[in-house]
N, C-alpha and C positions, 0 to 999 in steps of 0.2 A: 544898757546892760543892769544898772541898779534896778530900774523899773522892773525888769524881768525877774531878778532875783527876788525883789520884795513880793511880787505878785505869786511866785512860786512859795515863799515862805509863808505867805498868808494862807494860801491854800493848805498847806502841810499842816500848820498849827489849828486852821479852822477844822479839819478833818479829824485831827489828833483831840481837839478840845471837844467835839462832838461825840466822838467814840467813848472818851474817858467819862462822859457825863450821862450816859445812857440811863443808869441807875436814879441820877439825880433828876434827870427829865421824867422818869416814870414816877418819882415820888411826887415831883411838882404837879404833874398830870393827874395823880391819883388824888392827891389832896385837892385840887380844884375840882375834881368832878366826883368826889367821894367814892372813888373806886379802890380796889384791892391791888395789890401787885403779886403776880404769879411768876416765880423764877425758877426755871428749869435747867437743871445742869444735865448735859448730855454728851454722849461721843456718836454722833449722827452717821459715822461710817464705819464703826467697829463694834458698839455696844448694841447686842441684839435686843435686850428689853428697852434701851432708849428708842430704838427705831420702831418697836412695837407699840410704846407710848405714844410716839407722835403719829403713827398711822392710826391706832385705835383710839385715841383721845383728842389729841391736839389738833389733828386736821379733821375732825368731825364738826358737822353743823352745830350739835349742842354746845362744843366748846368755843365754836367762832361767834355763836350767839352771846356768850359772855363779853366778849370784846365789843360786839357790835351794841349791846345794850348799856356800854360803859359800866360795866361790873369789874371787870379786870383790865389791867395793863400788863402785857405778857412780855417776858423777856427770855430768851433762850440764850444759856451761856454754853456754847458748843466748844467741845474739845476733839475736832476731828484727827485722825492720824494719818491718813492718806494725803500725798503731797498735792494732788490735783484739788482737794478740798480746803486747803489750808486757808486760815482767815488772815486778814491784815495783821502786820505787828500791834497797831493800836488796839484792834479787837482783841488779839490774844492778851495784851496787856489788861485790858479791862476784865475779860473773863477770868483771869488769873487772880486779879484783885477781888472779884465776886467770890470765886472759890476761897481764897483766904478768909474772908469775912464769914461767908455763909456754908461752905462745905470743906472745911479744913480736913476732913478724914477721906476725901476723894471719892465718894459714893456715886455711882452711876446706875441708873437714873436717879436723881435727887431732885424733888420739886417741893418748893417751900411756897406758902401762901403768906404774904406780909401786909402790913398795913401801910398806910400812906407815908408813915415814918420809917419804915424799914424793919418794924418789928414782926418778929417770926409768930405767926397764928397758928398755922398747921404745917407739918411736913409729911411727905411721902418718900419712903425710902424704896427704892427699886420700882419696879413696875406695878402701879396700882392694881389690886384685884377687882376694883370697881369697873362697871362699864363707864362709857362716856357720859350718858345720862345720869348716872349716880356721882360721878366726878364732878360734874357741873352742878348738881343738886347740893352736893357738900359745899362748894365755893359760894353758891347763892345763899346756904344758911349763915356763913359768916358774913356775907354782905348786907344781910337784913337784921344784923344783930345791933 
């Protein structure tokens, strides 16, 4: 019985530990690979501009190339409202902590380009007016500085 309880606790703590350290992991990866971090706050099932941002920019090949070429580490802090789309308690807690630090006014969508230390380099409030290619170019310009 103790072994089963210990195993369950280890799994629970390891999942919680992993989820709470998503930003720390991104910072470490970004520092090691000389990448930037792109943090996006979205309401994936209720925010129309957020849905458009994901469809027209984040899901495009131009954006995916930024990740594939080790230019950015992407983090999506999602705040869905529908019951069927709810995140784990650990992910909700982490997203809330990210919002407290980077999005205290609750803007959706809100996208931030950060350096490996978490310093804000650029922000986009709402749906960017740029095309996916222009958005990617803007990020590449920061990466090349």
